[in-house]
N, CA, C, O and the ligand as a Tripos MOL2 file, in Angstrom:
@<TRIPOS>MOLECULE
protein
  285   283    72     0     0
PROTEIN
NO_CHARGES

@<TRIPOS>ATOM
      1 N           0.8540   -1.1940    0.0000 N.3       1 MET1
      2 CA          0.0000    0.0000    0.0000 C.3       1 MET1
      3 C           0.8870    1.2400    0.0000 C.2       1 MET1
      4 O           1.6910    1.4310    0.9120 O.2       1 MET1
      5 N           0.7430    2.0720   -1.0080 N.am      2 SER2
      6 CA          1.5740    3.2650   -1.1280 C.3       2 SER2
      7 C           0.9670    4.4380   -0.3750 C.2       2 SER2
      8 O          -0.2470    4.5170   -0.1850 O.2       2 SER2
      9 N           1.8380    5.3490    0.0480 N.am      3 ASP3
     10 CA          1.3650    6.5680    0.6980 C.3       3 ASP3
     11 C           1.0760    7.6580   -0.3240 C.2       3 ASP3
     12 O           0.7430    8.7840    0.0460 O.2       3 ASP3
     13 N           1.2020    7.3330   -1.6020 N.am      4 TYR4
     14 CA          0.9860    8.3330   -2.6460 C.3       4 TYR4
     15 C          -0.3750    9.0030   -2.5030 C.2       4 TYR4
     16 O          -1.4170    8.3470   -2.5200 O.2       4 TYR4
     17 N          -0.3390   10.3190   -2.3620 N.am      5 LEU5
     18 CA         -1.5570   11.1140   -2.2480 C.3       5 LEU5
     19 C          -2.4600   10.7330   -1.0890 C.2       5 LEU5
     20 O          -3.6820   10.8400   -1.1870 O.2       5 LEU5
     21 N          -1.8650   10.2910    0.0030 N.am      6 THR6
     22 CA         -2.6920   10.0460    1.1800 C.3       6 THR6
     23 C          -2.6460   11.2450    2.1230 C.2       6 THR6
     24 O          -3.4520   11.3510    3.0470 O.2       6 THR6
     25 N          -1.6780   12.1610    1.8750 N.am      7 TYR7
     26 CA         -1.6440   13.3630    2.6960 C.3       7 TYR7
     27 C          -1.1800   14.5400    1.8670 C.2       7 TYR7
     28 O          -0.5600   14.3740    0.8170 O.2       7 TYR7
     29 N          -1.4860   15.7230    2.3490 N.am      8 VAL8
     30 CA         -1.1030   16.9540    1.6510 C.3       8 VAL8
     31 C          -0.5040   17.9110    2.6720 C.2       8 VAL8
     32 O          -0.8640   17.8920    3.8490 O.2       8 VAL8
     33 N           0.4280   18.7580    2.1970 N.am      9 TRP9
     34 CA          0.9980   19.7940    3.0640 C.3       9 TRP9
     35 C           0.3010   21.1000    2.7800 C.2       9 TRP9
     36 O           0.0490   21.4420    1.6250 O.2       9 TRP9
     37 N          -0.0140   21.8340    3.8360 N.am     10 ARG10
     38 CA         -0.6330   23.1410    3.6520 C.3      10 ARG10
     39 C          -0.0360   24.1310    4.6450 C.2      10 ARG10
     40 O           0.0940   23.8230    5.8300 O.2      10 ARG10
     41 N           0.3320   25.3370    4.1550 N.am     11 PRO11
     42 CA          0.8280   26.3630    5.0670 C.3      11 PRO11
     43 C          -0.3420   27.0810    5.7320 C.2      11 PRO11
     44 O          -1.0650   27.8380    5.0830 O.2      11 PRO11
     45 N          -0.5210   26.8450    6.9990 N.am     12 ILE12
     46 CA         -1.5530   27.5600    7.7410 C.3      12 ILE12
     47 C          -0.8440   28.3510    8.8280 C.2      12 ILE12
     48 O           0.3710   28.2320    8.9850 O.2      12 ILE12
     49 N          -1.5620   29.1300    9.5580 N.am     13 THR13
     50 CA         -0.9280   29.9200   10.6030 C.3      13 THR13
     51 C          -0.1910   28.9990   11.5630 C.2      13 THR13
     52 O          -0.7750   28.0730   12.1250 O.2      13 THR13
     53 N           1.0830   29.2590   11.7420 N.am     14 GLY14
     54 CA          1.8610   28.4420   12.6580 C.3      14 GLY14
     55 C           2.7440   27.4240   11.9720 C.2      14 GLY14
     56 O           3.5530   26.7730   12.6340 O.2      14 GLY14
     57 N           2.6150   27.2660   10.6550 N.am     15 GLY15
     58 CA          3.5160   26.3650    9.9510 C.3      15 GLY15
     59 C           2.8650   25.5720    8.8480 C.2      15 GLY15
     60 O           1.6430   25.5550    8.7000 O.2      15 GLY15
     61 N           3.7260   24.9030    8.0630 N.am     16 ARG16
     62 CA          3.2220   23.9970    7.0290 C.3      16 ARG16
     63 C           2.9740   22.6460    7.6850 C.2      16 ARG16
     64 O           3.9040   21.9780    8.1380 O.2      16 ARG16
     65 N           1.7230   22.2620    7.7280 N.am     17 HIS17
     66 CA          1.3650   20.9920    8.3520 C.3      17 HIS17
     67 C           0.8980   19.9960    7.3060 C.2      17 HIS17
     68 O           0.4640   20.3750    6.2180 O.2      17 HIS17
     69 N           0.9920   18.7130    7.6480 N.am     18 ALA18
     70 CA          0.4950   17.6590    6.7670 C.3      18 ALA18
     71 C          -0.8950   17.2390    7.2380 C.2      18 ALA18
     72 O          -1.1350   17.0140    8.4250 O.2      18 ALA18
     73 N          -1.8030   17.1420    6.2640 N.am     19 PHE19
     74 CA         -3.1860   16.7360    6.5540 C.3      19 PHE19
     75 C          -3.5500   15.5330    5.7040 C.2      19 PHE19
     76 O          -3.0450   15.3770    4.5920 O.2      19 PHE19
     77 N          -4.4320   14.6790    6.2250 N.am     20 PRO20
     78 CA         -4.9430   13.5950    5.3760 C.3      20 PRO20
     79 C          -5.6680   14.2150    4.1800 C.2      20 PRO20
     80 O          -6.2920   15.2680    4.3120 O.2      20 PRO20
     81 N          -5.5870   13.5670    3.0110 N.am     21 VAL21
     82 CA         -6.2530   14.0960    1.8310 C.3      21 VAL21
     83 C          -7.7490   14.3000    2.0930 C.2      21 VAL21
     84 O          -8.3600   15.2310    1.5680 O.2      21 VAL21
     85 N          -8.3200   13.4290    2.8990 N.am     22 ALA22
     86 CA         -9.7500   13.5380    3.2090 C.3      22 ALA22
     87 C         -10.0950   14.8900    3.8220 C.2      22 ALA22
     88 O         -11.2160   15.3720    3.6620 O.2      22 ALA22
     89 N          -9.1410   15.5090    4.5260 N.am     23 ALA23
     90 CA         -9.3960   16.7980    5.1640 C.3      23 ALA23
     91 C          -9.6970   17.8780    4.1330 C.2      23 ALA23
     92 O         -10.4460   18.8140    4.4110 O.2      23 ALA23
     93 N          -9.1100   17.7480    2.9300 N.am     24 THR24
     94 CA         -9.3390   18.7700    1.9010 C.3      24 THR24
     95 C         -10.7420   18.6680    1.3170 C.2      24 THR24
     96 O         -11.2010   19.5790    0.6280 O.2      24 THR24
     97 N         -11.4180   17.5660    1.5910 N.am     25 LYS25
     98 CA        -12.7770   17.3730    1.0850 C.3      25 LYS25
     99 C         -13.8200   17.6420    2.1640 C.2      25 LYS25
    100 O         -15.0160   17.4460    1.9440 O.2      25 LYS25
    101 N         -13.3650   18.0890    3.3250 N.am     26 SER26
    102 CA        -14.2900   18.4060    4.4150 C.3      26 SER26
    103 C         -15.0280   19.7030    4.1190 C.2      26 SER26
    104 O         -14.5170   20.5450    3.3800 O.2      26 SER26
    105 N         -16.2290   19.8830    4.6830 N.am     27 PRO27
    106 CA        -16.9410   21.1610    4.5190 C.3      27 PRO27
    107 C         -16.0520   22.3040    5.0090 C.2      27 PRO27
    108 O         -15.3360   22.1520    5.9980 O.2      27 PRO27
    109 N         -16.0960   23.4630    4.3120 N.am     28 PRO28
    110 CA        -15.1830   24.5810    4.6090 C.3      28 PRO28
    111 C         -15.2060   25.0260    6.0690 C.2      28 PRO28
    112 O         -14.1780   25.4380    6.6050 O.2      28 PRO28
    113 N         -16.3620   24.9490    6.7120 N.am     29 GLU29
    114 CA        -16.4670   25.4570    8.0860 C.3      29 GLU29
    115 C         -16.1260   24.4160    9.1350 C.2      29 GLU29
    116 O         -16.1260   24.7210   10.3270 O.2      29 GLU29
    117 N         -15.8330   23.1820    8.7120 N.am     30 SER30
    118 CA        -15.5250   22.1490    9.6920 C.3      30 SER30
    119 C         -14.0720   22.2460   10.1420 C.2      30 SER30
    120 O         -13.2460   22.8460    9.4550 O.2      30 SER30
    121 N         -13.7630   21.6630   11.2810 N.am     31 THR31
    122 CA        -12.4100   21.6800   11.8120 C.3      31 THR31
    123 C         -11.6800   20.4100   11.3790 C.2      31 THR31
    124 O         -12.2150   19.3070   11.4890 O.2      31 THR31
    125 N         -10.4500   20.5810   10.8870 N.am     32 VAL32
    126 CA         -9.6530   19.4300   10.4720 C.3      32 VAL32
    127 C          -8.3730   19.3720   11.3000 C.2      32 VAL32
    128 O          -7.8920   20.3900   11.7980 O.2      32 VAL32
    129 N          -7.8340   18.1670   11.4380 N.am     33 ASP33
    130 CA         -6.6470   17.9360   12.2540 C.3      33 ASP33
    131 C          -5.4410   17.5920   11.3950 C.2      33 ASP33
    132 O          -5.5240   16.7340   10.5160 O.2      33 ASP33
    133 N          -4.3250   18.2580   11.6460 N.am     34 ALA34
    134 CA         -3.0630   17.8720   11.0110 C.3      34 ALA34
    135 C          -2.5450   16.6210   11.7310 C.2      34 ALA34
    136 O          -3.0430   16.2600   12.7970 O.2      34 ALA34
    137 N          -1.5430   15.9680   11.1370 N.am     35 TYR35
    138 CA         -0.9950   14.7540   11.7590 C.3      35 TYR35
    139 C          -0.4280   15.0380   13.1450 C.2      35 TYR35
    140 O          -0.4490   14.1660   14.0140 O.2      35 TYR35
    141 N           0.0770   16.2460   13.3570 N.am     36 CYS36
    142 CA          0.6780   16.5820   14.6530 C.3      36 CYS36
    143 C          -0.3660   16.9620   15.6870 C.2      36 CYS36
    144 O          -0.0480   17.1220   16.8650 O.2      36 CYS36
    145 N          -1.6350   17.1100   15.2440 N.am     37 GLY37
    146 CA         -2.6860   17.4830   16.1850 C.3      37 GLY37
    147 C          -3.1300   18.9330   16.0560 C.2      37 GLY37
    148 O          -4.1120   19.3340   16.6810 O.2      37 GLY37
    149 N          -2.4160   19.7320   15.2450 N.am     38 ALA38
    150 CA         -2.8380   21.1150   15.0330 C.3      38 ALA38
    151 C          -4.1980   21.1260   14.3340 C.2      38 ALA38
    152 O          -4.4570   20.3280   13.4340 O.2      38 ALA38
    153 N          -5.0480   22.0360   14.7630 N.am     39 GLN39
    154 CA         -6.3810   22.1090   14.1720 C.3      39 GLN39
    155 C          -6.5660   23.4120   13.4180 C.2      39 GLN39
    156 O          -6.0270   24.4490   13.8020 O.2      39 GLN39
    157 N          -7.3380   23.3460   12.3340 N.am     40 THR40
    158 CA         -7.6540   24.5430   11.5740 C.3      40 THR40
    159 C          -8.9950   24.3470   10.8890 C.2      40 THR40
    160 O          -9.5030   23.2300   10.7970 O.2      40 THR40
    161 N          -9.5590   25.4430   10.4120 N.am     41 GLU41
    162 CA        -10.7990   25.3500    9.6500 C.3      41 GLU41
    163 C         -10.4600   24.7820    8.2730 C.2      41 GLU41
    164 O          -9.4440   25.1420    7.6770 O.2      41 GLU41
    165 N         -11.3230   23.8870    7.7710 N.am     42 ALA42
    166 CA        -11.0370   23.2310    6.4880 C.3      42 ALA42
    167 C         -10.8340   24.2350    5.3610 C.2      42 ALA42
    168 O         -10.0670   23.9760    4.4340 O.2      42 ALA42
    169 N         -11.5140   25.3840    5.4310 N.am     43 SER43
    170 CA        -11.3630   26.4010    4.3760 C.3      43 SER43
    171 C          -9.9280   26.9050    4.2970 C.2      43 SER43
    172 O          -9.4980   27.3900    3.2500 O.2      43 SER43
    173 N          -9.1750   26.7940    5.4100 N.am     44 GLN44
    174 CA         -7.7880   27.2580    5.4320 C.3      44 GLN44
    175 C          -6.8700   26.3910    4.5680 C.2      44 GLN44
    176 O          -5.7480   26.7910    4.2590 O.2      44 GLN44
    177 N          -7.3420   25.2130    4.1820 N.am     45 LEU45
    178 CA         -6.5150   24.3090    3.3750 C.3      45 LEU45
    179 C          -6.5100   24.7080    1.9040 C.2      45 LEU45
    180 O          -5.7180   24.1900    1.1160 O.2      45 LEU45
    181 N          -7.3990   25.6320    1.5390 N.am     46 HIS46
    182 CA         -7.5350   25.9940    0.1350 C.3      46 HIS46
    183 C          -7.0470   27.4220   -0.1200 C.2      46 HIS46
    184 O          -7.0520   28.2760    0.7660 O.2      46 HIS46
    185 N          -6.6290   27.6410   -1.3560 N.am     47 ASN47
    186 CA         -6.2620   28.9880   -1.7830 C.3      47 ASN47
    187 C          -5.1560   29.6170   -0.9410 C.2      47 ASN47
    188 O          -5.2110   30.8030   -0.6150 O.2      47 ASN47
    189 N          -4.1610   28.8220   -0.5940 N.am     48 ARG48
    190 CA         -3.0160   29.4010    0.1120 C.3      48 ARG48
    191 C          -2.1340   30.1300   -0.9040 C.2      48 ARG48
    192 O          -1.9600   29.6620   -2.0290 O.2      48 ARG48
    193 N          -1.5860   31.2630   -0.5070 N.am     49 SER49
    194 CA         -0.7600   32.0560   -1.4190 C.3      49 SER49
    195 C           0.6980   31.5920   -1.3760 C.2      49 SER49
    196 O           1.1130   30.8720   -0.4680 O.2      49 SER49
    197 N           1.4660   32.0280   -2.3890 N.am     50 GLU50
    198 CA          2.8940   31.7080   -2.3920 C.3      50 GLU50
    199 C           3.5800   32.2730   -1.1660 C.2      50 GLU50
    200 O           4.5120   31.6730   -0.6310 O.2      50 GLU50
    201 N           3.1120   33.4360   -0.7230 N.am     51 VAL51
    202 CA          3.7120   34.0590    0.4660 C.3      51 VAL51
    203 C           3.5180   33.1540    1.6830 C.2      51 VAL51
    204 O           4.4090   33.0410    2.5250 O.2      51 VAL51
    205 N           2.3590   32.5170    1.7720 N.am     52 ASP52
    206 CA          2.1270   31.6000    2.8930 C.3      52 ASP52
    207 C           3.1550   30.4710    2.8810 C.2      52 ASP52
    208 O           3.6940   30.0870    3.9190 O.2      52 ASP52
    209 N           3.4130   29.9490    1.6750 N.am     53 TRP53
    210 CA          4.3660   28.8410    1.5500 C.3      53 TRP53
    211 C           5.7660   29.2750    1.9580 C.2      53 TRP53
    212 O           6.5010   28.5040    2.5760 O.2      53 TRP53
    213 N           6.1360   30.4980    1.6180 N.am     54 ILE54
    214 CA          7.4800   30.9950    1.9170 C.3      54 ILE54
    215 C           7.6200   31.3180    3.3990 C.2      54 ILE54
    216 O           8.6560   31.0610    4.0120 O.2      54 ILE54
    217 N           6.5680   31.8810    3.9580 N.am     55 ARG55
    218 CA          6.6330   32.4080    5.3180 C.3      55 ARG55
    219 C           6.5650   31.3200    6.3910 C.2      55 ARG55
    220 O           7.2250   31.4150    7.4260 O.2      55 ARG55
    221 N           5.7630   30.2890    6.1360 N.am     56 GLU56
    222 CA          5.5270   29.3120    7.1980 C.3      56 GLU56
    223 C           6.5750   28.1980    7.1780 C.2      56 GLU56
    224 O           6.8180   27.6060    6.1270 O.2      56 GLU56
    225 N           7.1920   27.9060    8.3100 N.am     57 PRO57
    226 CA          8.1640   26.8150    8.3750 C.3      57 PRO57
    227 C           7.4350   25.4600    8.4050 C.2      57 PRO57
    228 O           6.3100   25.3640    8.8960 O.2      57 PRO57
    229 N           8.0820   24.4290    7.8800 N.am     58 SER58
    230 CA          7.4770   23.0980    7.9330 C.3      58 SER58
    231 C           7.3800   22.6280    9.3790 C.2      58 SER58
    232 O           8.2850   22.8460   10.1840 O.2      58 SER58
    233 N           6.2740   21.9840    9.6850 N.am     59 CYS59
    234 CA          6.0460   21.4850   11.0360 C.3      59 CYS59
    235 C           6.9050   20.2450   11.2830 C.2      59 CYS59
    236 O           6.7430   19.2260   10.6110 O.2      59 CYS59
    237 N           7.8140   20.3380   12.2470 N.am     60 LYS60
    238 CA          8.7270   19.2320   12.5300 C.3      60 LYS60
    239 C           7.9800   17.9950   13.0350 C.2      60 LYS60
    240 O           8.3720   16.8610   12.7610 O.2      60 LYS60
    241 N           6.9200   18.2330   13.7630 N.am     61 GLU61
    242 CA          6.1630   17.1120   14.3140 C.3      61 GLU61
    243 C           5.4520   16.3370   13.2040 C.2      61 GLU61
    244 O           5.4190   15.1060   13.2360 O.2      61 GLU61
    245 N           4.8840   17.0400   12.2260 N.am     62 CYS62
    246 CA          4.2670   16.3530   11.0850 C.3      62 CYS62
    247 C           5.3110   15.5430   10.3250 C.2      62 CYS62
    248 O           5.0590   14.4010    9.9420 O.2      62 CYS62
    249 N           6.4980   16.1430   10.1060 N.am     63 TRP63
    250 CA          7.5770   15.4160    9.4220 C.3      63 TRP63
    251 C           7.8970   14.1310   10.1640 C.2      63 TRP63
    252 O           8.0010   13.0590    9.5680 O.2      63 TRP63
    253 N           8.0520   14.2570   11.4820 N.am     64 ARG64
    254 CA          8.4600   13.1150   12.3020 C.3      64 ARG64
    255 C           7.4220   11.9910   12.2010 C.2      64 ARG64
    256 O           7.7700   10.8200   12.0470 O.2      64 ARG64
    257 N           6.1510   12.3680   12.2890 N.am     65 ILE65
    258 CA          5.0850   11.3650   12.2450 C.3      65 ILE65
    259 C           5.0380   10.6830   10.8840 C.2      65 ILE65
    260 O           4.9000    9.4620   10.8030 O.2      65 ILE65
    261 N           5.1530   11.4730    9.8080 N.am     66 LEU66
    262 CA          5.0800   10.8760    8.4740 C.3      66 LEU66
    263 C           6.3060   10.0160    8.1820 C.2      66 LEU66
    264 O           6.2080    9.0100    7.4800 O.2      66 LEU66
    265 N           7.4560   10.4090    8.7170 N.am     67 ALA67
    266 CA          8.6770    9.6350    8.4800 C.3      67 ALA67
    267 C           8.6000    8.2720    9.1440 C.2      67 ALA67
    268 O           9.2400    7.3210    8.6950 O.2      67 ALA67
    269 N           7.8190    8.1760   10.2120 N.am     68 LYS68
    270 CA          7.7120    6.9060   10.9420 C.3      68 LYS68
    271 C           6.5780    6.0230   10.4260 C.2      68 LYS68
    272 O           6.4500    4.8620   10.8150 O.2      68 LYS68
    273 N           5.7430    6.6050    9.5290 N.am     69 LYS69
    274 CA          4.6450    5.8000    8.9860 C.3      69 LYS69
    275 C           5.1990    4.6210    8.2060 C.2      69 LYS69
    276 O           6.1160    4.7890    7.4020 O.2      69 LYS69
    277 N           4.6470    3.4130    8.4350 N.am     70 PRO70
    278 CA          5.1110    2.2510    7.6540 C.3      70 PRO70
    279 C           4.7450    2.4180    6.1840 C.2      70 PRO70
    280 O           3.6540    2.8920    5.8690 O.2      70 PRO70
    281 N           5.6410    2.0350    5.2840 N.am     71 SER71
    282 CA          5.3610    2.1880    3.8550 C.3      71 SER71
    283 C           4.8250    0.8950    3.2650 C.2      71 SER71
    284 O           4.5330    0.8360    2.0710 O.2      71 SER71
    285 ZN          2.0560   19.7700   12.0990 Zn       72 ZN72
@<TRIPOS>BOND
     1     1     2 1
     2     2     3 1
     3     3     4 2
     4     3     5 am
     5     5     6 1
     6     6     7 1
     7     7     8 2
     8     7     9 am
     9     9    10 1
    10    10    11 1
    11    11    12 2
    12    11    13 am
    13    13    14 1
    14    14    15 1
    15    15    16 2
    16    15    17 am
    17    17    18 1
    18    18    19 1
    19    19    20 2
    20    19    21 am
    21    21    22 1
    22    22    23 1
    23    23    24 2
    24    23    25 am
    25    25    26 1
    26    26    27 1
    27    27    28 2
    28    27    29 am
    29    29    30 1
    30    30    31 1
    31    31    32 2
    32    31    33 am
    33    33    34 1
    34    34    35 1
    35    35    36 2
    36    35    37 am
    37    37    38 1
    38    38    39 1
    39    39    40 2
    40    39    41 am
    41    41    42 1
    42    42    43 1
    43    43    44 2
    44    43    45 am
    45    45    46 1
    46    46    47 1
    47    47    48 2
    48    47    49 am
    49    49    50 1
    50    50    51 1
    51    51    52 2
    52    51    53 am
    53    53    54 1
    54    54    55 1
    55    55    56 2
    56    55    57 am
    57    57    58 1
    58    58    59 1
    59    59    60 2
    60    59    61 am
    61    61    62 1
    62    62    63 1
    63    63    64 2
    64    63    65 am
    65    65    66 1
    66    66    67 1
    67    67    68 2
    68    67    69 am
    69    69    70 1
    70    70    71 1
    71    71    72 2
    72    71    73 am
    73    73    74 1
    74    74    75 1
    75    75    76 2
    76    75    77 am
    77    77    78 1
    78    78    79 1
    79    79    80 2
    80    79    81 am
    81    81    82 1
    82    82    83 1
    83    83    84 2
    84    83    85 am
    85    85    86 1
    86    86    87 1
    87    87    88 2
    88    87    89 am
    89    89    90 1
    90    90    91 1
    91    91    92 2
    92    91    93 am
    93    93    94 1
    94    94    95 1
    95    95    96 2
    96    95    97 am
    97    97    98 1
    98    98    99 1
    99    99   100 2
   100    99   101 am
   101   101   102 1
   102   102   103 1
   103   103   104 2
   104   103   105 am
   105   105   106 1
   106   106   107 1
   107   107   108 2
   108   107   109 am
   109   109   110 1
   110   110   111 1
   111   111   112 2
   112   111   113 am
   113   113   114 1
   114   114   115 1
   115   115   116 2
   116   115   117 am
   117   117   118 1
   118   118   119 1
   119   119   120 2
   120   119   121 am
   121   121   122 1
   122   122   123 1
   123   123   124 2
   124   123   125 am
   125   125   126 1
   126   126   127 1
   127   127   128 2
   128   127   129 am
   129   129   130 1
   130   130   131 1
   131   131   132 2
   132   131   133 am
   133   133   134 1
   134   134   135 1
   135   135   136 2
   136   135   137 am
   137   137   138 1
   138   138   139 1
   139   139   140 2
   140   139   141 am
   141   141   142 1
   142   142   143 1
   143   143   144 2
   144   143   145 am
   145   145   146 1
   146   146   147 1
   147   147   148 2
   148   147   149 am
   149   149   150 1
   150   150   151 1
   151   151   152 2
   152   151   153 am
   153   153   154 1
   154   154   155 1
   155   155   156 2
   156   155   157 am
   157   157   158 1
   158   158   159 1
   159   159   160 2
   160   159   161 am
   161   161   162 1
   162   162   163 1
   163   163   164 2
   164   163   165 am
   165   165   166 1
   166   166   167 1
   167   167   168 2
   168   167   169 am
   169   169   170 1
   170   170   171 1
   171   171   172 2
   172   171   173 am
   173   173   174 1
   174   174   175 1
   175   175   176 2
   176   175   177 am
   177   177   178 1
   178   178   179 1
   179   179   180 2
   180   179   181 am
   181   181   182 1
   182   182   183 1
   183   183   184 2
   184   183   185 am
   185   185   186 1
   186   186   187 1
   187   187   188 2
   188   187   189 am
   189   189   190 1
   190   190   191 1
   191   191   192 2
   192   191   193 am
   193   193   194 1
   194   194   195 1
   195   195   196 2
   196   195   197 am
   197   197   198 1
   198   198   199 1
   199   199   200 2
   200   199   201 am
   201   201   202 1
   202   202   203 1
   203   203   204 2
   204   203   205 am
   205   205   206 1
   206   206   207 1
   207   207   208 2
   208   207   209 am
   209   209   210 1
   210   210   211 1
   211   211   212 2
   212   211   213 am
   213   213   214 1
   214   214   215 1
   215   215   216 2
   216   215   217 am
   217   217   218 1
   218   218   219 1
   219   219   220 2
   220   219   221 am
   221   221   222 1
   222   222   223 1
   223   223   224 2
   224   223   225 am
   225   225   226 1
   226   226   227 1
   227   227   228 2
   228   227   229 am
   229   229   230 1
   230   230   231 1
   231   231   232 2
   232   231   233 am
   233   233   234 1
   234   234   235 1
   235   235   236 2
   236   235   237 am
   237   237   238 1
   238   238   239 1
   239   239   240 2
   240   239   241 am
   241   241   242 1
   242   242   243 1
   243   243   244 2
   244   243   245 am
   245   245   246 1
   246   246   247 1
   247   247   248 2
   248   247   249 am
   249   249   250 1
   250   250   251 1
   251   251   252 2
   252   251   253 am
   253   253   254 1
   254   254   255 1
   255   255   256 2
   256   255   257 am
   257   257   258 1
   258   258   259 1
   259   259   260 2
   260   259   261 am
   261   261   262 1
   262   262   263 1
   263   263   264 2
   264   263   265 am
   265   265   266 1
   266   266   267 1
   267   267   268 2
   268   267   269 am
   269   269   270 1
   270   270   271 1
   271   271   272 2
   272   271   273 am
   273   273   274 1
   274   274   275 1
   275   275   276 2
   276   275   277 am
   277   277   278 1
   278   278   279 1
   279   279   280 2
   280   279   281 am
   281   281   282 1
   282   282   283 1
   283   283   284 2
@<TRIPOS>SUBSTRUCTURE
     1 MET1         2 RESIDUE 1 A MET
     2 SER2         6 RESIDUE 1 A SER
     3 ASP3        10 RESIDUE 1 A ASP
     4 TYR4        14 RESIDUE 1 A TYR
     5 LEU5        18 RESIDUE 1 A LEU
     6 THR6        22 RESIDUE 1 A THR
     7 TYR7        26 RESIDUE 1 A TYR
     8 VAL8        30 RESIDUE 1 A VAL
     9 TRP9        34 RESIDUE 1 A TRP
    10 ARG10       38 RESIDUE 1 A ARG
    11 PRO11       42 RESIDUE 1 A PRO
    12 ILE12       46 RESIDUE 1 A ILE
    13 THR13       50 RESIDUE 1 A THR
    14 GLY14       54 RESIDUE 1 A GLY
    15 GLY15       58 RESIDUE 1 A GLY
    16 ARG16       62 RESIDUE 1 A ARG
    17 HIS17       66 RESIDUE 1 A HIS
    18 ALA18       70 RESIDUE 1 A ALA
    19 PHE19       74 RESIDUE 1 A PHE
    20 PRO20       78 RESIDUE 1 A PRO
    21 VAL21       82 RESIDUE 1 A VAL
    22 ALA22       86 RESIDUE 1 A ALA
    23 ALA23       90 RESIDUE 1 A ALA
    24 THR24       94 RESIDUE 1 A THR
    25 LYS25       98 RESIDUE 1 A LYS
    26 SER26      102 RESIDUE 1 A SER
    27 PRO27      106 RESIDUE 1 A PRO
    28 PRO28      110 RESIDUE 1 A PRO
    29 GLU29      114 RESIDUE 1 A GLU
    30 SER30      118 RESIDUE 1 A SER
    31 THR31      122 RESIDUE 1 A THR
    32 VAL32      126 RESIDUE 1 A VAL
    33 ASP33      130 RESIDUE 1 A ASP
    34 ALA34      134 RESIDUE 1 A ALA
    35 TYR35      138 RESIDUE 1 A TYR
    36 CYS36      142 RESIDUE 1 A CYS
    37 GLY37      146 RESIDUE 1 A GLY
    38 ALA38      150 RESIDUE 1 A ALA
    39 GLN39      154 RESIDUE 1 A GLN
    40 THR40      158 RESIDUE 1 A THR
    41 GLU41      162 RESIDUE 1 A GLU
    42 ALA42      166 RESIDUE 1 A ALA
    43 SER43      170 RESIDUE 1 A SER
    44 GLN44      174 RESIDUE 1 A GLN
    45 LEU45      178 RESIDUE 1 A LEU
    46 HIS46      182 RESIDUE 1 A HIS
    47 ASN47      186 RESIDUE 1 A ASN
    48 ARG48      190 RESIDUE 1 A ARG
    49 SER49      194 RESIDUE 1 A SER
    50 GLU50      198 RESIDUE 1 A GLU
    51 VAL51      202 RESIDUE 1 A VAL
    52 ASP52      206 RESIDUE 1 A ASP
    53 TRP53      210 RESIDUE 1 A TRP
    54 ILE54      214 RESIDUE 1 A ILE
    55 ARG55      218 RESIDUE 1 A ARG
    56 GLU56      222 RESIDUE 1 A GLU
    57 PRO57      226 RESIDUE 1 A PRO
    58 SER58      230 RESIDUE 1 A SER
    59 CYS59      234 RESIDUE 1 A CYS
    60 LYS60      238 RESIDUE 1 A LYS
    61 GLU61      242 RESIDUE 1 A GLU
    62 CYS62      246 RESIDUE 1 A CYS
    63 TRP63      250 RESIDUE 1 A TRP
    64 ARG64      254 RESIDUE 1 A ARG
    65 ILE65      258 RESIDUE 1 A ILE
    66 LEU66      262 RESIDUE 1 A LEU
    67 ALA67      266 RESIDUE 1 A ALA
    68 LYS68      270 RESIDUE 1 A LYS
    69 LYS69      274 RESIDUE 1 A LYS
    70 PRO70      278 RESIDUE 1 A PRO
    71 SER71      282 RESIDUE 1 A SER
    72 ZN72       285 GROUP 0 **** ****
């Protein structure tokens, strides 16, 4: 089972976090959880600007969790 397209990175306030792909299909007003436990409104996963990508550092906790996921 491949991890291809099972998660996406999104720059939200506080950093670039990894979210399950299913989170991007959640209703805009619902709350979604990053792998590290950070929560945001689902609408925040869409329409991020290039500045957001540049400004927000990658979340180390999301990296750590995804690196340990069995492939
Ligand atoms: Zn995170």
